[in-house]
N, C-alpha and C positions, 0 to 999 in steps of 0.2 A: 861240892859235895854234900852230900845229904847228911843229916845225924841220925843214928842209928840206936832207939833205946829196946834193952832187952828188960822186960818182965814191967818198967813202969813205967807210963808217958805221963810226963809233967804236964801239968796244965799249963795254957799260955799266960796266969800270973805270975807262973813260977818262971818263968823263961825270961833270961837277961834281955831287956830292951834296948835294940843299938840307939845310939845318939841322933838326935834328931838332923844334926850336920850333914851325917852320910847322905841323906834321900836330896840334897842340895845338886846343882849340875857346878861342874868343876868352876867354872866362867863366876858363879856365887860365890865360892868358897873363898874364889881366889881376889876379888872385889875389894879395892882399897878402904878402909874403915876409916880414915880420915884424910883431909886435903894435902899433908905433908907427904902421903904414900901413893897419890897421884902421879903418873909420869904423863909427861907433854903438857900442853893446853899452858905453858908458860905466861903466857901475854895475857889470861886470865885470872890464872890462880897466881900472881905475883904478891907478896906483900904491896906494892905500891898501886895496887890494881884497884879498879874503880868497884870492882866487884867482889873484891875482898872487902875491903873500907863498906862498901855498905852491908857485908855480913856481919863484920864486926860492931857495924853501928845497930845491929838490929833491925836495918828497914832492909828487904830484899823486894828491889822491884819484880814488878812480874816479867817473867823472862822465857823468852823461846829458844831451845838450845837446837840449831842444825849441823847435820853435819853427814858426814858418812856412816857406816855402821861401826862398830868397835872403837869411836874414837873418844869415849869417857861420858856421854850427854846423858845417859842414865845413872853412872857411878857418879856425877855430879846431881843431879837432881835427886839424889839419893842420898847424898852428905846435906844437902842443903835441908830434904826433911827431917833430917835424924838431929 
């Protein structure tokens, strides 16, 4: 619904800015923020896995994530990068 102004039209500097998060896709907003929020992939993300031990030690080897769409490849890669 458009906003109608009578008599005075505010400049763009006077209009409230929408938060940046409003423009992100829903999937990006819902993406896990840490490894504890990732569902599934227990064989890779369990405390005893070689992958988590490598992350904890600070020596992340070169890794290729392979799998169908939506299985968490990008999410895990982003969590490693952060």
